C-alpha positions in Angstrom: -20.9 -40.2 37.2 -24.4 -40.4 38.5 -23.6 -43.8 39.9 -20.7 -42.4 41.8 -22.9 -39.6 43.3 -25.3 -42.3 44.3 -22.5 -44.2 46.0 -21.4 -41.1 47.8 -24.9 -40.6 49.1 -25.0 -44.1 50.2 -21.8 -43.8 52.2 -23.0 -40.6 53.8 -26.2 -42.2 54.8 -24.6 -45.2 56.2 -22.1 -43.2 58.3 -24.9 -41.2 59.8 -27.0 -44.2 60.6 -24.0 -46.0 62.0 -23.8 -43.4 64.7 -27.4 -43.9 65.6 -27.6 -47.6 65.1 -24.0 -48.6 65.2 -24.4 -52.3 65.3 -26.7 -52.8 62.3 -25.5 -49.9 60.1 -21.8 -50.5 60.5 -22.3 -54.1 59.6 -24.4 -53.0 56.6 -21.8 -50.3 55.5 -19.0 -52.8 55.8 -20.9 -55.3 53.6 -21.8 -52.6 51.0 -18.2 -51.4 50.6 -16.9 -54.9 50.4 -19.5 -55.8 47.9 -18.7 -52.7 45.7 -15.0 -53.2 46.1 -14.5 -49.7 47.3 -11.7 -48.6 49.5 -11.9 -45.2 51.4 -11.0 -43.4 54.6 -14.1 -42.1 56.4 -13.8 -39.4 59.1 -16.5 -37.7 61.1 -15.6 -34.1 61.8 -18.8 -33.5 63.7 -22.2 -35.1 64.0 -23.3 -33.4 60.8 -20.0 -33.4 58.9 -18.3 -36.3 57.2 -15.1 -36.5 55.1 -14.2 -39.3 52.8 -10.6 -39.3 51.6 -9.0 -41.0 48.6 -11.9 -43.2 47.6 -10.9 -45.8 45.0 -12.3 -48.8 43.2 -10.2 -51.8 42.5 -7.1 -49.6 42.9 -8.5 -46.8 40.6 -8.4 -43.5 42.5 -11.8 -41.8 42.1 -11.4 -38.5 43.8 -9.1 -36.7 46.3 -11.6 -35.8 49.0 -15.4 -35.7 49.5 -17.0 -33.3 52.0 -20.5 -34.0 53.2 -22.6 -31.5 55.3 -25.9 -33.1 56.3 -28.8 -32.6 58.7 -29.1 -35.3 61.4 -32.6 -34.5 62.4 -33.9 -35.5 59.0 -33.2 -39.1 60.0 -36.1 -38.8 62.4 -38.3 -38.3 59.4 -36.9 -41.2 57.6 -34.8 -39.1 55.2 -31.2 -38.3 54.5 -31.0 -34.5 54.0 -27.6 -33.3 52.7 -27.2 -29.6 52.8 -24.0 -29.5 50.9 -21.6 -32.0 49.3 -18.3 -31.1 47.7 -16.0 -33.3 45.7 -12.5 -32.2 44.8 -10.3 -33.5 42.0 -12.8 -36.0 40.6 -10.7 -38.3 38.3 -12.9 -38.4 35.2 -10.5 -40.7 33.3 -10.9 -43.4 36.0 -14.7 -42.8 36.2 -14.8 -43.4 32.5 -12.8 -46.6 32.9 -15.0 -47.7 35.8 -18.1 -47.1 33.7 -16.7 -49.3 30.9 -15.8 -52.0 33.4 -19.3 -52.0 34.9 -20.9 -52.1 31.5 -18.8 -55.0 30.3 -19.5 -57.1 33.4 -23.0 -57.0 34.7 -23.5 -58.2 38.3 -25.8 -61.1 38.8 -26.7 -60.0 42.3 -29.5 -57.6 42.9 -28.7 -54.0 43.6 -28.9 -52.8 47.2 -31.7 -50.4 48.0 -31.3 -47.7 50.6 -33.9 -47.8 53.3 -34.2 -44.0 53.5 -34.9 -41.2 51.0 -32.1 -38.9 50.0 -32.3 -35.2 49.3 -29.3 -33.0 48.4 -29.7 -29.3 48.7 -26.4 -28.5 46.8 -23.6 -30.5 45.4 -20.3 -29.1 43.9 -17.9 -31.2 41.9 -14.5 -30.3 40.6 -13.1 -32.8 38.1 -10.1 -33.3 35.9 -9.9 -35.2 32.5 -6.6 -35.7 30.8 -6.5 -36.3 27.1 -4.6 -34.1 24.6 -4.2 -31.7 27.5 -5.9 -31.1 30.8 -9.6 -30.5 30.9 -11.3 -29.1 34.0 -14.9 -29.7 35.0 -17.1 -27.7 37.4 -20.5 -29.1 38.3 -23.2 -27.7 40.5 -26.4 -29.6 41.5 -29.3 -28.1 43.4 -32.3 -29.7 44.9 -31.4 -33.2 44.0 -32.8 -36.6 44.7 -31.9 -39.9 43.2 -34.6 -39.4 40.5 -34.7 -35.6 40.2 -32.3 -32.6 40.0 -34.0 -29.3 39.8 -30.9 -27.3 38.6 -27.7 -28.4 37.1 -24.8 -26.0 36.2 -21.9 -27.4 34.3 -18.7 -25.5 33.3 -15.8 -26.9 31.2 -12.4 -25.4 30.7 -10.3 -27.0 28.1 -7.4 -26.2 25.7 -10.0 -26.6 23.0 -12.3 -24.0 24.6 -14.9 -23.4 27.3 -18.5 -24.4 27.8 -21.2 -23.2 30.1 -24.3 -25.4 30.4 -27.4 -25.5 32.6 -30.3 -27.9 32.9 -32.1 -30.4 35.0 -32.5 -34.1 35.6 -35.8 -36.0 35.9 -36.5 -39.7 35.9 -33.4 -40.7 34.1 -33.7 -37.8 31.6 -30.9 -35.2 31.6 -31.5 -31.9 29.8 -28.6 -29.5 29.2 -28.3 -26.3 27.2 -25.8 -23.5 27.0 -22.9 -21.9 25.1 -19.7 -23.2 23.7 -16.6 -20.9 23.4 -14.0 -22.7 21.4 -10.4 -21.6 21.7 -8.6 -23.9 19.3 -10.1 -26.3 16.8 -8.5 -28.7 14.3 -7.7 -27.8 11.6 -6.4 -24.5 12.9 -7.9 -22.6 9.9 -11.3 -23.1 11.5 -12.6 -20.4 13.7 -15.8 -20.8 15.9 -16.4 -17.8 18.2 -19.6 -19.0 19.9 -22.1 -21.8 19.6 -25.3 -22.7 21.3 -26.0 -26.4 22.2 -28.9 -28.4 23.5 -28.3 -31.9 25.0 -30.7 -34.6 26.1 -29.5 -37.9 27.7 -32.0 -40.7 28.1 -31.8 -44.5 28.2 -28.2 -44.5 27.1 -28.9 -42.2 24.2 -28.0 -38.6 23.4 -30.0 -36.2 21.4 -28.2 -32.9 20.5 -28.8 -29.7 18.7 -26.0 -27.2 17.8 -26.6 -23.7 16.5 -23.5 -21.7 15.3 -24.3 -18.1 14.4 -21.1 -17.7 12.5 -17.9 -19.5 11.7 -15.1 -19.5 9.2 -12.7 -22.0 7.5 -9.9 -20.4 5.4 -12.0 -18.3 2.9 -15.3 -20.0 3.8 -17.7 -18.2 6.1 -20.6 -20.0 7.7 -23.7 -18.3 9.1 -26.8 -19.7 10.8 -25.4 -23.2 11.0 -27.8 -25.7 12.6 -26.8 -29.3 13.4 -29.1 -31.8 15.1 -28.8 -35.5 15.7 -28.8 -38.6 17.9 -26.1 -40.7 19.5 -26.6 -44.1 21.1 -22.9 -44.3 22.1 -22.4 -46.4 19.0 -23.8 -44.5 16.0 -24.3 -40.8 15.3 -27.0 -39.7 12.9 -27.7 -36.1 12.2 -28.9 -33.3 9.9 -27.3 -30.0 9.1 -28.2 -26.7 7.5 -25.9 -23.7 6.8 -25.4 -20.6 4.7 -21.9 -20.5 3.3 -20.1 -17.5 1.7 -16.8 -17.5 -0.2 -15.1 -15.1 -2.5 -16.5 -17.1 -5.4 -20.0 -18.1 -4.3 -22.7 -18.1 -1.7 -24.5 -21.4 -0.9 -27.5 -22.8 1.0 -26.6 -26.2 2.3 -28.9 -28.9 3.6 -27.6 -32.4 4.4 -27.4 -35.4 6.6 -24.5 -37.3 8.1 -23.8 -40.6 9.9 -20.8 -41.7 12.0 -20.3 -45.4 12.8 -16.5 -46.0 12.7 -16.8 -44.1 9.4 -18.1 -40.6 8.6 -20.6 -40.4 5.7 -22.6 -37.5 4.5 -25.0 -36.3 1.8 -25.9 -32.7 1.0 -27.8 -30.6 -1.4 -26.4 -27.1 -2.3 -28.0 -24.2 -4.0 -25.0 -22.2 -5.3 -25.2 -18.5 -6.1 -21.8 -17.9 -7.8 -20.2 -14.4 -7.8 -19.0 -12.7 -11.0 -15.6 -13.8 -12.2 -13.2 -12.5 -14.9 -14.0 -15.3 -17.2 -15.5 -15.3 -20.8 -18.8 -16.7 -19.6 -22.0 -14.6 -19.2 -22.7 -14.1 -15.5 -26.4 -15.1 -15.9 -25.4 -18.5 -17.3 -23.4 -19.6 -14.3 -24.8 -17.5 -11.4 -27.2 -20.3 -10.2 -26.2 -23.9 -9.8 -27.8 -26.9 -8.1 -25.3 -29.2 -6.6 -25.2 -32.5 -4.7 -22.3 -33.8 -2.6 -22.2 -37.4 -1.3 -19.3 -39.2 0.3 -17.4 -40.4 3.4 -13.9 -40.3 4.6 -12.7 -42.3 1.6 -14.6 -40.9 -1.4 -16.6 -38.0 -2.6 -19.3 -37.8 -5.4 -20.2 -34.4 -6.8 -22.8 -33.3 -9.3 -23.7 -29.7 -10.3 -25.9 -28.4 -13.1 -28.1 -25.8 -14.6 -29.7 -25.3 -18.0 -26.3 -24.5 -19.6 -23.8 -26.9 -18.1 -23.5 -30.2 -16.2 -20.6 -31.4 -14.0 -20.2 -34.9 -12.6 -17.2 -36.2 -10.7 -15.8 -38.4 -7.9 -12.8 -38.2 -5.8 -11.0 -41.0 -3.8 -9.4 -39.4 -0.8 -6.7 -42.0 0.1 -5.3 -42.1 -3.4 -6.2 -38.5 -4.5 -7.7 -40.0 -7.7 -10.5 -38.2 -9.4 -12.7 -38.6 -12.5 -14.8 -35.7 -13.8 -17.0 -34.9 -16.8 -18.1 -31.3 -17.7 -20.7 -31.0 -20.4 -21.1 -27.5 -21.8 -24.5 -28.1 -23.4 -25.0 -24.6 -24.7 -21.5 -23.1 -25.1 -22.5 -20.4 -27.5 -25.1 -19.1 -25.0 -22.6 -19.4 -22.1 -20.0 -17.0 -23.6 -20.0 -13.3 -23.6 -20.8 -11.6 -26.9 -17.2 -10.7 -27.8 -16.2 -14.3 -27.3 -19.3 -15.9 -28.7 -18.8 -14.1 -32.0 -15.5 -15.9 -32.5 -16.8 -19.5 -32.1 -19.4 -21.4 -34.1 -23.0 -21.1 -32.8 -23.4 -24.9 -33.0 -20.2 -25.7 -31.1 -20.6 -28.5 -28.5 -17.9 -29.3 -25.9 -17.5 -32.3 -23.6 -14.6 -32.3 -21.2 -13.4 -35.5 -19.5 -10.6 -35.5 -17.0 -9.2 -38.2 -14.7 -6.1 -38.9 -12.7 -4.4 -37.5 -9.6 -3.1 -33.9 -8.9 0.3 -35.1 -10.2 -0.9 -36.7 -13.4 -4.1 -35.7 -15.2 -5.4 -37.0 -18.6 -8.0 -34.8 -20.3 -10.1 -35.4 -23.4 -12.0 -32.6 -25.2 -14.7 -33.8 -27.5 -16.4 -31.3 -29.9 -18.2 -31.4 -33.2 -15.3 -29.1 -34.5 -12.3 -30.7 -32.9 -10.9 -33.5 -30.7 -8.1 -33.0 -28.3 -6.2 -35.2 -25.9 -4.0 -33.7 -23.2 -1.7 -35.2 -20.5 -0.4 -33.3 -17.5 2.5 -34.7 -15.5 5.1 -33.0 -13.4 4.3 -29.4 -14.5 4.3 -30.5 -18.1 1.4 -30.7 -20.6 1.3 -32.5 -23.9 -1.6 -32.0 -26.2 -2.7 -33.4 -29.6 -5.5 -31.6 -31.5 -7.3 -32.6 -34.6 -9.7 -30.2 -36.2 -12.7 -31.8 -37.9 -14.2 -29.1 -40.1 -14.1 -25.5 -41.2 -15.3 -22.6 -39.2 -16.6 -19.7 -41.4 -13.7 -19.1 -43.8 -11.1 -20.7 -41.6 -10.0 -24.0 -43.1 -8.9 -25.4 -39.7 -8.2 -29.0 -40.8 -5.3 -27.6 -42.9 -3.5 -27.1 -39.5 -3.7 -30.8 -38.6 -2.1 -32.2 -36.6 -1.5 -29.6 -34.0 0.9 -30.5 -31.2 1.3 -28.5 -28.0 4.1 -28.9 -25.5 3.6 -26.8 -22.4 6.0 -26.3 -19.5 4.3 -24.7 -16.5 7.2 -23.7 -14.4 8.6 -21.5 -15.9 5.7 -21.2 -18.4 6.7 -22.0 -22.0 4.5 -23.2 -24.9 5.7 -24.9 -28.0 3.4 -25.8 -30.9 3.7 -27.2 -34.4 1.2 -27.5 -37.3 1.2 -27.9 -41.1 1.1 -24.1 -41.6 3.3 -22.7 -38.8 5.2 -23.6 -35.7 6.5 -21.5 -32.8 6.9 -21.0 -29.1 5.9 -18.5 -26.4 6.9 -18.1 -22.7 5.6 -16.5 -19.6 7.1 -13.1 -20.4 5.3 -13.0 -23.8 8.5 -13.7 -25.7 7.2 -15.5 -28.8 8.5 -16.8 -32.1 6.3 -17.9 -35.0 7.8 -19.5 -38.1 6.1 -19.9 -41.5 7.6 -21.4 -44.6 8.2 -17.9 -46.0 8.3 -15.7 -43.0 8.6 -15.3 -39.3 7.1 -13.2 -36.5 9.1 -12.6 -33.3 8.0 -10.8 -30.1 10.1 -9.9 -27.1 8.8 -8.5 -23.8 10.7 -5.7 -22.2 9.8 -4.1 -18.8 7.5 -1.5 -20.4 6.8 -2.6 -23.9 6.5 -5.5 -26.3 8.7 -5.5 -29.4 7.5 -7.3 -32.5 9.5 -8.0 -35.7 7.9 -9.4 -38.9 10.1 -10.7 -41.6 8.4 -12.0 -44.8 10.7 -13.4 -47.5 8.0 -13.4 -50.2 4.7 -11.7 -49.8 3.3 -13.9 -52.7 4.4 -17.2 -51.1 3.5 -16.1 -47.7 0.0 -15.2 -48.8 -0.4 -18.6 -50.5 0.3 -20.3 -47.3 -2.1 -18.2 -45.3 -4.6 -18.6 -48.1 -4.7 -22.3 -47.4 -6.0 -21.5 -43.9 -8.0 -18.4 -44.7 -9.0 -17.1 -48.2 -7.2 -13.8 -48.2 -6.3 -14.2 -51.9 -2.8 -14.6 -53.3 -1.0 -11.3 -53.5 1.0 -11.4 -56.7 4.0 -9.5 -55.3 7.1 -11.6 -54.9 8.7 -9.0 -52.6 10.1 -8.9 -49.1 8.3 -7.2 -46.2 9.7 -5.9 -42.9 7.6 -4.7 -40.0 8.8 -3.5 -36.6 6.4 -2.6 -33.8 6.6 -1.5 -30.2 3.5 -2.2 -28.1 2.7 -1.2 -24.5 0.6 -4.1 -23.1 -0.9 -1.9 -20.4 -1.8 1.3 -22.3 -2.1 -0.5 -25.7 -0.1 2.2 -27.3 2.1 1.2 -30.3 4.7 2.4 -32.8 5.0 0.7 -36.2 7.5 0.8 -39.0 6.6 -0.9 -42.3 9.0 -1.3 -45.3 9.1 -3.0 -48.6 12.7 -2.8 -49.9 13.6 -1.2 -53.2 13.5 -3.4 -56.3 13.7 -2.2 -59.8 11.4 -3.3 -62.7 8.5 -3.9 -60.2 5.2 -2.0 -60.2 5.6 -1.1 -56.5 9.2 -0.3 -56.5 9.4 0.9 -52.8 7.2 1.5 -49.8 7.9 2.8 -46.3 5.6 4.1 -43.5 5.9 5.0 -39.8 2.8 5.2 -37.6 1.8 5.1 -34.0 -1.4 5.0 -32.0 -3.5 2.9 -29.6 -6.9 1.2 -29.6 -8.6 4.5 -30.2 -6.5 6.0 -32.9 -3.8 5.6 -35.5 -1.4 8.3 -36.6 0.5 7.9 -39.8 3.6 10.0 -39.2 5.2 9.4 -42.6 4.8 7.3 -45.7 6.5 7.2 -49.0 6.0 4.9 -52.1 7.3 4.6 -55.6 4.8 3.1 -58.0 5.8 2.7 -61.7 8.1 5.6 -61.4 5.6 7.8 -59.7 6.4 8.9 -56.1 3.9 9.7 -53.4 4.6 10.7 -49.8 3.4 12.6 -46.8 5.4 14.1 -43.9 2.4 15.7 -42.2 0.8 13.3 -39.6 -2.5 11.7 -40.8 -4.8 11.0 -37.9 -7.6 8.4 -37.8 -9.7 7.9 -34.7 -11.9 4.9 -33.7 -14.9 5.8 -31.7 -17.7 3.6 -30.4 -19.4 3.0 -33.7 -17.5 5.3 -36.0 -14.2 5.8 -37.8 -13.2 9.4 -37.9 -10.6 10.6 -40.4 -9.3 13.8 -38.9 -6.8 14.1 -41.6 -5.2 12.0 -44.3 -2.5 13.7 -46.3 -1.3 13.1 -49.9 2.0 14.8 -50.7 1.4 17.2 -47.7 -1.1 19.2 -49.9 -4.2 17.1 -50.5 -6.2 16.5 -47.3 -8.9 13.9 -46.8 -11.2 14.4 -43.8 -14.5 12.8 -42.7 -16.1 10.0 -40.8 -17.8 6.7 -41.3 -20.7 5.4 -39.1 -20.3 1.6 -39.0 -23.8 0.4 -37.9 -25.6 2.4 -40.7 -22.6 2.1 -43.2 -22.7 5.9 -43.8 -19.7 8.0 -44.4 -19.0 11.6 -45.4 -15.6 12.8 -46.6 -14.0 15.9 -48.1 -11.0 16.0 -50.4 -9.4 19.5 -50.5 -6.2 21.2 -51.5 -5.5 24.9 -52.2 -2.7 24.1 -54.5 -1.3 20.7 -55.4 1.5 20.2 -57.9 2.1 17.0 -59.7 5.4 16.8 -61.6 6.8 13.9 -63.6 7.9 13.0 -67.0 4.2 13.1 -68.1 3.9 16.7 -67.1 3.8 19.4 -64.5 0.3 20.3 -63.2 -0.9 22.5 -60.3 -4.5 22.2 -59.3 -7.0 23.0 -56.5 -9.7 20.6 -55.4 -12.8 20.8 -53.2 -14.7 17.5 -53.4 -17.4 16.0 -51.1 -17.8 12.2 -51.0 -20.8 10.6 -49.4 -21.0 6.9 -48.9 -24.3 5.2 -48.0 -23.7 1.4 -47.9 -22.8 0.7 -51.6 -23.8 4.1 -52.9 -21.1 6.7 -53.5 -21.9 10.3 -54.3 -19.1 12.7 -55.4 -19.6 16.4 -55.9 -17.4 19.5 -56.0 -14.8 21.1 -58.3 -11.3 20.6 -59.6 -9.5 23.8 -60.8 -6.2 23.5 -62.8 -4.1 26.5 -61.7 -1.3 25.8 -64.1 -0.1 23.0 -66.2 2.2 21.6 -68.8 1.5 18.1 -70.2 4.6 16.4 -71.7 3.4 12.8 -71.9 5.0 11.0 -74.9 4.3 7.3 -75.6 7.2 5.0 -75.4 8.7 3.6 -78.7 10.3 0.4 -77.4 8.2 -2.1 -79.4 6.7 -2.4 -82.8 3.9 -4.9 -83.4 4.5 -7.0 -86.6 0.9 -8.1 -86.9 -0.7 -6.1 -89.8 -4.2 -6.5 -88.4 -5.8 -4.0 -86.2 -5.4 -4.9 -82.5 -8.6 -5.8 -80.7 -8.7 -5.2 -76.9 -10.4 -7.7 -74.5 -13.6 -6.4 -72.9 -13.5 -5.4 -69.3 -15.3 -7.5 -66.6 -18.9 -6.4 -66.5 -19.0 -6.5 -62.7 -16.7 -3.5 -62.4 -18.6 -1.4 -64.9 -21.9 -2.4 -63.5 -21.0 -1.4 -60.0 -19.9 2.0 -61.2 -23.0 2.4 -63.2 -25.4 1.3 -60.5 -23.9 2.8 -57.4 -21.8 6.0 -58.2 -23.1 9.5 -58.8 -20.8 12.4 -59.8 -21.2 16.1 -60.1 -17.7 17.6 -60.4 -16.7 20.8 -62.2 -13.3 20.7 -64.0 -12.0 24.1 -65.0 -8.6 25.8 -65.4 -7.6 29.3 -64.3 -5.5 29.8 -67.4 -4.7 27.8 -70.5 -2.9 24.5 -70.2 0.0 23.5 -72.4 0.4 20.1 -74.1 3.9 20.0 -75.4 5.9 17.1 -76.8 8.3 17.0 -79.7 6.7 18.2 -83.0 3.4 19.1 -81.1 2.3 22.0 -79.0 -1.3 22.9 -78.0 -2.6 25.5 -75.6 -6.1 24.6 -74.3 -8.5 25.6 -71.5 -11.3 23.2 -70.2 -14.6 24.3 -68.7 -16.3 21.0 -68.0 -18.8 19.2 -65.7 -18.5 15.5 -65.0 -22.1 14.4 -64.3 -23.6 11.0 -63.5 -26.7 9.7 -61.8 -27.2 6.3 -60.2 -27.9 3.5 -62.8 -26.9 5.9 -65.6 -23.8 6.4 -67.8 -21.2 9.1 -67.1 -21.8 12.4 -68.9 -19.5 15.3 -69.8 -21.0 18.8 -70.1 -19.2 21.9 -71.2 -16.3 22.7 -73.6 -12.6 22.6 -74.2 -11.2 25.8 -75.8 -8.1 25.4 -77.9 -6.3 28.7 -77.8 -3.6 27.9 -80.2 -1.2 25.1 -81.2 1.3 23.8 -83.7 2.0 20.3 -85.1 5.1 19.7 -87.1 5.1 16.8 -89.5 7.9 15.9 -92.0 9.0 19.2 -93.6 5.6 20.8 -92.9 3.4 21.8 -90.1 -0.2 22.3 -89.0 -1.1 25.4 -86.9 -4.2 25.3 -84.6 -6.4 28.3 -84.7 -8.8 29.1 -81.9 -11.1 26.0 -81.7 -13.6 24.3 -79.4 -14.7 20.8 -78.5 -18.1 20.9 -76.9 -19.6 18.1 -74.7 -23.4 17.8 -74.2 -23.7 14.5 -72.5 -22.2 11.4 -74.1 -18.4 11.4 -73.7 -17.8 9.7 -77.0 -19.7 12.1 -79.2 -18.7 15.7 -78.6 -19.3 18.5 -81.1 -16.1 19.5 -82.9 -15.1 22.9 -84.2 -11.4 22.5 -85.0 -9.6 25.0 -87.2 -6.1 24.3 -88.6 -3.9 25.9 -91.2 -0.7 25.1 -93.0 1.4 26.5 -95.8 2.4 24.5 -98.9 4.4 26.3 -101.6 2.6 29.6 -102.1 -0.7 28.3 -100.7 -2.1 28.8 -97.2 -4.4 25.8 -96.6 -7.2 25.9 -94.0 -8.7 22.7 -92.6 -12.0 22.8 -90.6 -13.2 19.7 -88.7 -16.8 20.1 -87.5 -19.8 18.0 -86.4 -19.8 15.1 -84.0 -17.0 12.6 -83.6 -19.2 9.8 -85.1 -19.4 11.6 -88.4 -17.0 14.5 -88.5 -16.9 16.8 -91.5 -13.6 17.9 -93.0 -13.6 21.1 -95.0 -10.6 22.3 -97.0 -9.9 25.8 -98.2 -6.9 27.7 -99.4 -5.5 31.0 -100.3 -5.3 31.3 -103.3 -8.3 29.1 -104.0 -7.9 25.4 -104.8 -10.5 22.6 -105.0 -10.5 20.1 -102.2 -8.9 17.3 -104.3 -6.2 19.7 -105.4 -5.6 20.7 -101.7 -5.2 17.0 -100.8 -2.9 16.4 -103.7 -0.9 19.4 -102.6 -0.7 18.2 -99.0 0.4 14.6 -100.1 2.5 15.2 -103.2 3.4 18.8 -103.0 1.6 19.3 -106.3 -2.0 20.1 -107.4 -1.6 18.3 -110.8 -4.9 16.8 -112.0 -3.0 14.2 -114.0 -1.4 12.8 -110.9 -4.8 12.6 -109.1 -6.4 11.0 -112.1 -3.6 8.4 -112.3 -4.0 7.4 -108.7 -7.7 6.8 -109.2 -10.6 6.8 -106.8 -10.1 4.5 -103.8 -6.5 3.9 -104.6 -5.8 7.6 -104.1 -7.8 7.5 -100.8 -5.7 4.6 -99.5 -2.5 6.3 -100.7 -3.6 9.5 -98.8 -4.2 7.5 -95.6 -0.9 5.8 -95.7 1.0 9.0 -96.3 -0.8 11.6 -94.3 -2.2 9.8 -91.3 0.8 7.5 -90.9 3.1 10.4 -90.9 1.0 12.2 -88.4 1.1 9.2 -86.0 4.8 8.6 -86.7 5.6 11.7 -84.8 4.1 10.1 -81.7 6.3 7.0 -82.2 3.5 4.8 -83.6 4.4 2.9 -86.7 1.4 1.4 -88.4 1.6 -1.5 -90.8 -1.9 -1.1 -92.2 -4.5 1.6 -92.1 -7.9 1.9 -93.7 -9.3 5.3 -94.8 -12.8 5.8 -96.2 -14.1 8.9 -97.9 -17.5 10.1 -99.0 -17.3 13.5 -100.6 -15.5 15.7 -98.2 -15.9 13.3 -95.3 -13.0 11.1 -94.3 -13.0 8.2 -91.7 -10.3 5.7 -90.6 -9.4 3.1 -87.9 -6.0 2.3 -86.5 -4.7 0.1 -83.6 -1.3 -0.2 -82.2 0.4 -1.8 -79.2 3.2 0.6 -78.4 4.9 -1.4 -75.7 4.3 -4.6 -73.7 2.2 -2.4 -71.3 0.6 0.3 -73.5 -2.0 -0.2 -76.3 -3.7 2.6 -78.3 -6.9 2.2 -80.4 -8.4 5.0 -82.5 -11.7 4.6 -84.3 -13.2 7.1 -86.6 -16.0 5.6 -88.7 -19.4 6.2 -87.3 -18.1 6.8 -83.8 -14.8 8.4 -83.0 -13.0 7.1 -79.9 -9.5 7.2 -78.6 -8.5 4.5 -76.0 -5.1 4.3 -74.2 -4.9 1.2 -72.2 -2.0 0.6 -69.6 -1.3 -2.8 -67.9 0.0 -2.0 -64.4 0.5 -5.6 -63.2 -1.1 -9.0 -63.6 -4.1 -7.8 -61.7 -4.5 -4.1 -62.2 -5.1 -2.3 -65.5 -5.7 1.4 -66.3 -7.6 3.0 -69.2 -7.9 6.5 -70.5 -10.9 6.9 -72.8 -11.9 9.9 -74.9 -15.1 9.5 -76.9 -18.7 10.6 -77.3 -20.0 7.9 -74.9 -17.1 7.3 -72.5 -14.5 9.6 -71.3 -12.3 9.5 -68.2 -9.8 7.4 -66.4 -10.6 4.0 -64.8 -8.8 1.2 -63.0 -9.8 -2.5 -63.5 -8.9 -5.5 -61.3 -8.7 -8.6 -63.4 -6.4 -11.5 -64.3 -4.6 -10.5 -67.5 -2.2 -13.3 -67.9 
């Protein structure tokens, strides 16, 4: 363009000089135009005004018209002084072609020099450039010579935007700076409101600097972007800096680029990621150092911090990528609630390669290996677990196969323990060998059905994966639940169907709640013929670190209330009832309780009182089985662990009283008694019983006779197995009233006999056994043989009334003291042992199932009711 201006100045000069020196200058102008191959129409409007119309070069139109206003008098000073020059419709496309032609073919001849100096006060140029639309140029030059332009103003109007530049020209150096106002850039997602630019042309080179205060591309926002570089009209080299903000991260970018028929770049990024709803701790991924390197065909990316490392490359033409993600400290990466569910030493390396349409991924860990393949919205995965995690025996699942359809979403999986499927709407089916779980999503809730064919077999299968223990209950289980996924509220129905001849014959419960509470609306169960239920709602709340039992009801009368503080493992509960009635074939008892239970880790402290308001005991042992073995039955000892825990960790201070006498009534036996007792135990000590049991009256019928209980007492002073006895009985034989007193402790009780009219003790025994007091009969029986005879007649007959038939019984006597020991298994479930030698103890043992056994003990050292968990069979 500058060459064209110079040409115009030459023409103007020659025209003016031609008027003054027509012969020489006309000839010189003609030679110059011919030499430059320029054609134009020159017209003098006045002595100081010239018009050049339609100048062209080798048939290429250069402009429409050129107006020149000059000062003729300057010629006298040896100068060409142009006051104003104006060029309309400069054809920049042809100027560009002309420049290329002149650069490709250098003239061998020397350039022509003008004999006069040229000065232009002002020049205005209007040009047009056509490429992807019409681009208009407006150029103003002030105070210009061939080597110097004091002021340059350049304005561009284009479909891409506008530009306003200003600058100067000095000794082949052109300096321009100004503002760019883009209207439309490619791609259209890019917006660039304003940019500042500095340009420096020199020696066929261009230096540039571009500052963009703000810009955006889709969700990316750029601020303070600075680009600088050099261009020698062959290669562009530059550097760039910018601050980038996205919804996911902020970044500081510094890089360099190069363009030489290909665009290549390299940049370093300091990423400041924003919090995301992912299971990773924010502090572990907030800061990342990244490096990007590539060109128009490929991209290499690396990003890392102390927790993770990412490497990858991407081939642009084929869309092929290869990436590796190394989660070096995965446990430290995850949030606490997620980290607690994975092994602390878990390592994970993820390798992925392929195209967006087909991706192969390999996951390598010290706990599992997995291979996945993605193709056409379909994922296939094969997983092999390598070792256990905590108590989860994960290798028992192997192999695990996943089949995932993305649109619509549906996941199918199979393993050795279970298989199933789940879809986008959370409709799911899980199938075990002995049960199934199905879930169906409705608009406002999720419905879940659990159907277990055998609890025992189901627990065995689960036990392979996690040691829950095998539940020895070959029973069905049905569970129905409705869950609101948003509010987390649920309703639950649980049922074990009826089945006779099972310990737990029936169970059913309805409850509802959410993440903060559970309300048991109703429950009912039948256990070994005993029914328990509650229709009053039981409410349990889950607070931050506590479980609060607002109410738990037993038979709508017994209320349990309290709380348990989880971090310190401390709980306090109360068990109260104003009047609770228990009625069954064993009896009918009404009682009131007020117990306080304190739990401190493993320590359990029970205190309070139990008052029997009214009661009739009718328990009668079953007579379904007679043991043929004549030896005394010996019962296995209980596991020491259970007894040791009770001894070490339980303390008791409970008063047991009755408001009025209690009846014990079965066929042939009636006793009216009233307890006033205290169950007392300290940590690491045995249970003690303090107080007494008053026997008001009673009657025992045996054979054709009877024994009547007179007011008596049994006193406890500590050891449960050794109370002090003061029992008084009487009976009538013939014309005699016989009195029997049993006193002393149970280890060595003393039996005293008396009668009205008076008889000796041996005569009383003979009268009781044979109905006669004959000394000859007693003498004939002789010593120990008579004692054995007495034991087999009297004691056997006494126990026969309870349905216990003894094959053998041993009775020992020393003076008036008598002792004996018997043992009998009444049924398959019940066993009774009674010892009366040095220590008198009565034990009733009841087998509930293969794992649970109950025991009632009355004795000087042990007394009470206990449950034991052990393998009996």
